[in-house]
KOLBAVO-416944 format. One record per residue (C-alpha): residue in one letter; x, y, z. Coordinates in steps of 0.05 Angstrom, whole numbers, padded with zeros to 5 digits, always signed. Layout:
aXYZ/...
! end
This chain:
m+02169+00986+02239/a+02137+00929+02278/s+02147+00854+02255/g+02075+00845+02250/h+02065+00906+02208/t+02120+00892+02164/k+02090+00821+02146/q+02024+00852+02136/r+02059+00901+02083/i+02087+00841+02052/i+02020+00803+02045/e+01989+00868+02018/h+02044+00877+01972/l+02041+00811+01942/q+01967+00812+01940/v+01970+00872+01889/v+02038+00853+01849/q+02027+00777+01856/t+02104+00768+01858/s+02165+00810+01879/t+02238+00795+01910/a+02263+00805+01977/p+02303+00870+01956/e+02240+00898+01930/m+02201+00884+01988/a+02259+00909+02034/r+02259+00976+02004/l+02186+00979+02004/c+02187+00964+02081/d+02247+01003+02096/v+02283+00944+02126/s+02352+00909+02111/d+02355+00852+02055/a+02374+00805+02113/a+02310+00827+02154/m+02264+00817+02096/r+02292+00744+02083/q+02279+00729+02157/h+02208+00754+02154/l+02200+00719+02086/e+02225+00656+02116/q+02172+00661+02179/l+02122+00669+02127/e+02147+00610+02089/t+02149+00571+02150/e+02078+00588+02172/g+02059+00565+02095/l+02031+00635+02077/v+02086+00649+02021/c+02130+00605+01976/r+02187+00619+01930/d+02173+00627+01858/i+02247+00611+01823/q+02241+00648+01754/p+02295+00625+01703/n+02342+00678+01681/t+02325+00712+01614/g+02371+00742+01557/s+02443+00755+01575/t+02430+00751+01651/r+02477+00704+01689/g+02486+00674+01758/r+02429+00646+01799/p+02360+00652+01779/a+02323+00709+01816/v+02283+00686+01876/h+02213+00720+01874/w+02161+00705+01932/v+02085+00694+01922/l+02026+00681+01968/n+02016+00603+01978/p+01957+00597+01929/e+01938+00532+01969/q+01933+00573+02037/l+01890+00628+02014/q+01842+00618+02077/s+01896+00611+02122/i+01927+00680+02094/s+01859+00712+02100/d+01847+00685+02175/s+01924+00709+02191/f+01915+00778+02166/p+01837+00800+02172/e+01847+00869+02156/t+01881+00857+02084/f+01827+00804+02068/p+01764+00836+02101/d+01705+00784+02101/r+01638+00810+02090/h+01595+00750+02080/h+01564+00759+02148/d+01533+00827+02125/l+01519+00801+02053/a+01474+00746+02082/v+01437+00790+02130/d+01424+00837+02070/l+01395+00778+02027/l+01349+00756+02085/l+01323+00824+02100/g+01316+00838+02025/m+01282+00769+02008/t+01235+00786+02071/e+01213+00858+02044/s+01205+00829+01970/f+01172+00766+01981/g+01141+00766+02052/p+01147+00726+02115/d+01114+00668+02082/a+01166+00660+02029/m+01223+00665+02081/q+01187+00607+02120/s+01191+00563+02058/v+01262+00581+02040/l+01285+00565+02114/a+01247+00497+02109/r+01280+00474+02048/r+01345+00491+02076/g+01327+00456+02137/e+01303+00393+02095/r+01373+00391+02061/l+01416+00400+02126/a+01373+00346+02161/k+01383+00296+02104/h+01457+00313+02107/y+01462+00294+02179/q+01416+00234+02179/t+01462+00200+02125/l+01524+00210+02170/l+01482+00193+02232/a+01451+00131+02203/d+01447+00061+02245/l+01486+00089+02308/p+01461+00083+02371/l+01432+00149+02403/t+01490+00168+02447/q+01536+00162+02380/r+01490+00201+02343/v+01490+00260+02392/e+01565+00254+02392/r+01573+00253+02318/l+01523+00314+02310/a+01571+00347+02359/n+01628+00333+02324/l+01597+00357+02255/r+01571+00421+02288/d+01635+00431+02316/a+01670+00428+02250/e+01624+00477+02225/g+01643+00531+02272/y+01597+00525+02330/r+01642+00498+02386/a+01588+00444+02400/e+01604+00387+02453/a+01565+00331+02472/s+01555+00312+02544/v+01512+00270+02591/a+01464+00312+02641/a+01457+00291+02717/d+01383+00256+02698/g+01418+00213+02649/s+01397+00254+02589/l+01444+00272+02536/l+01460+00349+02520/l+01487+00383+02455/t+01515+00448+02471/e+01540+00502+02424/h+01587+00550+02451/h+01591+00595+02392/c+01533+00611+02340/a+01567+00611+02269/i+01505+00646+02244/a+01491+00696+02297/q+01484+00759+02254/a+01439+00724+02208/a+01398+00695+02264/a+01386+00758+02292/a+01359+00786+02225/c+01319+00727+02218/a+01286+00694+02276/g+01264+00631+02239/l+01332+00608+02231/c+01338+00585+02305/e+01274+00547+02303/s+01296+00518+02229/e+01360+00493+02271/l+01317+00460+02325/v+01268+00421+02273/v+01336+00407+02242/f+01361+00372+02301/r+01294+00327+02313/t+01292+00310+02244/a+01368+00286+02243/l+01368+00251+02307/g+01303+00214+02288/s+01234+00203+02309/d+01255+00155+02371/t+01284+00215+02407/t+01258+00279+02437/v+01297+00346+02431/e+01286+00404+02474/r+01320+00468+02475/v+01343+00483+02546/q+01388+00544+02537/f+01381+00598+02477/a+01435+00647+02467/p+01390+00703+02444/a+01350+00698+02506/g+01412+00717+02542/d+01440+00649+02561/g+01503+00654+02525/r+01496+00592+02492/c+01443+00545+02455/s+01434+00476+02493/y+01391+00419+02471/r+01373+00361+02515/i+01361+00298+02478/s+01325+00234+02504/p+01295+00170+02479/r+01224+00169+02470/
! end
Protein backbone atom coordinates (compact mmCIF):
# COMPACT_ATOMS: atom_id res chain seq x y z
CA UNK A 1 0.00 0.00 0.00
CA UNK A 2 1.37 3.40 -0.98
CA UNK A 3 2.66 5.63 1.79
CA UNK A 4 0.32 8.49 0.89
CA UNK A 5 -2.65 6.14 0.82
CA UNK A 6 -1.72 4.72 4.20
CA UNK A 7 -1.49 8.17 5.75
CA UNK A 8 -4.87 9.06 4.33
CA UNK A 9 -6.36 5.89 5.82
CA UNK A 10 -4.87 6.89 9.18
CA UNK A 11 -6.43 10.35 9.00
CA UNK A 12 -9.80 8.95 7.89
CA UNK A 13 -9.74 6.37 10.68
CA UNK A 14 -8.93 8.94 13.37
CA UNK A 15 -11.61 11.23 11.99
CA UNK A 16 -14.20 8.49 12.69
CA UNK A 17 -12.96 6.78 15.87
CA UNK A 18 -11.18 9.87 17.30
CA UNK A 19 -8.45 7.82 19.03
CA UNK A 20 -6.59 4.63 18.12
CA UNK A 21 -3.34 2.78 18.80
CA UNK A 22 -0.57 2.05 16.32
CA UNK A 23 -1.23 -1.74 16.33
CA UNK A 24 -4.92 -1.17 15.65
CA UNK A 25 -4.15 1.04 12.67
CA UNK A 26 -1.41 -1.32 11.44
CA UNK A 27 -3.99 -4.11 11.19
CA UNK A 28 -6.46 -1.76 9.49
CA UNK A 29 -3.90 -0.70 6.87
CA UNK A 30 -2.27 -4.13 6.53
CA UNK A 31 1.22 -2.91 7.39
CA UNK A 32 3.66 -3.85 10.12
CA UNK A 33 3.60 -2.18 13.52
CA UNK A 34 7.03 -0.66 12.78
CA UNK A 35 5.82 0.78 9.45
CA UNK A 36 2.73 2.22 11.14
CA UNK A 37 4.81 3.87 13.85
CA UNK A 38 6.96 5.44 11.14
CA UNK A 39 3.88 6.84 9.38
CA UNK A 40 2.51 8.18 12.66
CA UNK A 41 5.81 9.79 13.61
CA UNK A 42 5.97 11.51 10.22
CA UNK A 43 2.43 12.82 10.66
CA UNK A 44 3.38 13.91 14.18
CA UNK A 45 6.41 15.81 12.84
CA UNK A 46 4.09 17.57 10.39
CA UNK A 47 1.87 18.52 13.33
CA UNK A 48 -1.17 16.65 12.00
CA UNK A 49 -1.52 14.01 14.72
CA UNK A 50 -0.45 13.86 18.34
CA UNK A 51 -0.11 11.29 21.10
CA UNK A 52 -2.80 10.80 23.70
CA UNK A 53 -1.29 8.85 26.62
CA UNK A 54 -4.15 7.13 28.37
CA UNK A 55 -3.60 5.80 31.92
CA UNK A 56 -3.94 2.10 32.61
CA UNK A 57 -7.20 1.03 34.17
CA UNK A 58 -8.14 -1.85 36.44
CA UNK A 59 -5.56 -4.60 36.68
CA UNK A 60 -3.64 -3.55 33.55
CA UNK A 61 0.05 -3.09 34.24
CA UNK A 62 3.05 -1.81 32.34
CA UNK A 63 3.36 1.24 30.16
CA UNK A 64 0.22 3.28 29.54
CA UNK A 65 -1.24 2.67 26.08
CA UNK A 66 -0.24 5.25 23.48
CA UNK A 67 -3.25 6.39 21.52
CA UNK A 68 -3.13 8.73 18.54
CA UNK A 69 -5.53 11.55 17.76
CA UNK A 70 -5.87 14.27 15.15
CA UNK A 71 -4.19 17.46 16.34
CA UNK A 72 -7.15 19.69 17.29
CA UNK A 73 -5.03 22.83 16.79
CA UNK A 74 -4.18 21.96 13.18
CA UNK A 75 -7.55 21.04 11.67
CA UNK A 76 -7.12 23.48 8.78
CA UNK A 77 -3.68 22.06 7.99
CA UNK A 78 -5.11 18.53 8.10
CA UNK A 79 -7.89 19.59 5.74
CA UNK A 80 -5.38 21.21 3.36
CA UNK A 81 -3.12 18.13 3.42
CA UNK A 82 -5.94 15.64 2.83
CA UNK A 83 -8.59 17.44 0.76
CA UNK A 84 -10.29 14.19 -0.30
CA UNK A 85 -10.93 13.35 3.36
CA UNK A 86 -12.13 16.86 4.24
CA UNK A 87 -13.95 18.17 1.16
CA UNK A 88 -14.59 21.91 1.17
CA UNK A 89 -17.90 22.98 -0.36
CA UNK A 90 -18.02 26.59 0.84
CA UNK A 91 -17.55 27.92 -2.70
CA UNK A 92 -20.59 25.96 -3.89
CA UNK A 93 -22.59 27.20 -0.90
CA UNK A 94 -21.64 30.83 -1.61
CA UNK A 95 -22.71 30.52 -5.26
CA UNK A 96 -26.00 28.86 -4.29
CA UNK A 97 -26.72 31.61 -1.75
CA UNK A 98 -25.97 34.39 -4.23
CA UNK A 99 -28.17 32.86 -6.91
CA UNK A 100 -30.92 32.18 -4.38
CA UNK A 101 -30.85 35.74 -3.05
CA UNK A 102 -31.04 37.20 -6.54
CA UNK A 103 -33.94 34.93 -7.50
CA UNK A 104 -35.82 35.55 -4.26
CA UNK A 105 -35.24 39.26 -3.68
CA UNK A 106 -34.18 40.62 -7.06
CA UNK A 107 -31.06 42.35 -8.36
CA UNK A 108 -31.66 45.56 -6.41
CA UNK A 109 -31.54 43.67 -3.11
CA UNK A 110 -28.32 41.98 -4.20
CA UNK A 111 -26.74 45.32 -5.05
CA UNK A 112 -27.69 46.58 -1.59
CA UNK A 113 -26.05 43.54 0.03
CA UNK A 114 -22.88 44.03 -2.02
CA UNK A 115 -22.78 47.71 -1.13
CA UNK A 116 -23.00 46.95 2.59
CA UNK A 117 -20.27 44.31 2.26
CA UNK A 118 -18.10 46.81 0.38
CA UNK A 119 -18.60 49.44 3.06
CA UNK A 120 -17.50 47.08 5.81
CA UNK A 121 -14.46 45.87 3.86
CA UNK A 122 -13.39 49.39 2.87
CA UNK A 123 -13.70 50.57 6.47
CA UNK A 124 -11.55 47.66 7.62
CA UNK A 125 -8.85 48.52 5.07
CA UNK A 126 -9.05 52.24 5.83
CA UNK A 127 -8.30 51.58 9.49
CA UNK A 128 -5.13 49.71 8.53
CA UNK A 129 -4.02 52.20 5.86
CA UNK A 130 -4.66 55.40 7.78
CA UNK A 131 -1.94 58.09 7.84
CA UNK A 132 0.36 56.23 5.40
CA UNK A 133 1.90 57.77 2.26
CA UNK A 134 0.30 56.50 -0.94
CA UNK A 135 3.11 54.08 -1.82
CA UNK A 136 2.91 52.47 1.60
CA UNK A 137 -0.88 52.36 1.42
CA UNK A 138 -0.71 50.36 -1.79
CA UNK A 139 1.97 48.06 -0.41
CA UNK A 140 -0.01 47.47 2.78
CA UNK A 141 -3.20 46.80 0.81
CA UNK A 142 -1.33 44.31 -1.38
CA UNK A 143 -0.06 42.53 1.74
CA UNK A 144 -3.58 42.40 3.18
CA UNK A 145 -5.02 41.00 -0.04
CA UNK A 146 -2.19 38.50 -0.34
CA UNK A 147 -2.95 37.21 3.17
CA UNK A 148 -6.58 36.80 2.07
CA UNK A 149 -5.55 34.47 -0.74
CA UNK A 150 -5.37 36.77 -3.76
CA UNK A 151 -1.63 36.32 -4.50
CA UNK A 152 -1.40 40.11 -4.57
CA UNK A 153 1.64 42.30 -5.09
CA UNK A 154 2.42 45.99 -5.42
CA UNK A 155 4.76 47.31 -8.11
CA UNK A 156 5.68 50.51 -9.98
CA UNK A 157 4.69 50.92 -13.65
CA UNK A 158 6.95 52.45 -16.28
CA UNK A 159 5.08 55.76 -16.03
CA UNK A 160 5.68 55.92 -12.29
CA UNK A 161 2.13 54.98 -11.29
CA UNK A 162 1.57 52.24 -8.75
CA UNK A 163 0.11 48.85 -9.64
CA UNK A 164 -1.83 46.47 -7.43
CA UNK A 165 -1.97 43.07 -9.12
CA UNK A 166 -3.91 40.03 -7.96
CA UNK A 167 -2.71 36.82 -9.61
CA UNK A 168 -5.43 34.67 -8.09
CA UNK A 169 -9.09 35.39 -7.37
CA UNK A 170 -10.10 33.91 -4.04
CA UNK A 171 -13.78 34.49 -4.85
CA UNK A 172 -13.73 33.49 -8.53
CA UNK A 173 -16.71 31.13 -8.38
CA UNK A 174 -18.85 33.63 -6.50
CA UNK A 175 -17.79 36.43 -8.85
CA UNK A 176 -18.77 34.33 -11.87
CA UNK A 177 -22.26 33.95 -10.39
CA UNK A 178 -22.54 37.60 -9.38
CA UNK A 179 -20.82 40.14 -11.65
CA UNK A 180 -21.51 42.89 -9.13
CA UNK A 181 -18.84 41.45 -6.85
CA UNK A 182 -16.07 42.57 -9.20
CA UNK A 183 -17.40 46.11 -9.44
CA UNK A 184 -17.80 46.16 -5.67
CA UNK A 185 -14.10 45.29 -5.28
CA UNK A 186 -13.12 48.29 -7.41
CA UNK A 187 -15.26 50.59 -5.26
CA UNK A 188 -13.66 49.11 -2.13
CA UNK A 189 -10.15 49.92 -3.38
CA UNK A 190 -11.11 53.47 -4.34
CA UNK A 191 -12.65 54.08 -0.94
CA UNK A 192 -9.90 52.39 1.05
CA UNK A 193 -7.04 54.20 -0.70
CA UNK A 194 -8.65 57.58 -0.19
CA UNK A 195 -10.08 60.50 -2.14
CA UNK A 196 -6.57 61.74 -3.01
CA UNK A 197 -6.05 58.77 -5.35
CA UNK A 198 -7.34 57.55 -8.68
CA UNK A 199 -7.86 53.79 -9.08
CA UNK A 200 -8.34 52.30 -12.54
CA UNK A 201 -8.65 48.62 -13.40
CA UNK A 202 -6.24 47.87 -16.24
CA UNK A 203 -6.43 44.06 -16.33
CA UNK A 204 -9.50 41.93 -15.65
CA UNK A 205 -9.31 38.17 -15.13
CA UNK A 206 -12.91 37.40 -16.25
CA UNK A 207 -12.18 39.19 -19.53
CA UNK A 208 -9.31 36.82 -20.28
CA UNK A 209 -6.35 38.74 -18.85
CA UNK A 210 -5.54 35.99 -16.38
CA UNK A 211 -5.29 38.44 -13.46
CA UNK A 212 -6.79 41.61 -12.11
CA UNK A 213 -4.57 44.66 -11.98
CA UNK A 214 -5.25 48.21 -10.83
CA UNK A 215 -3.32 51.39 -11.66
CA UNK A 216 -3.20 53.78 -8.71
CA UNK A 217 -2.16 57.41 -9.08
CA UNK A 218 -2.36 60.54 -6.93
CA UNK A 219 -5.03 63.02 -7.96
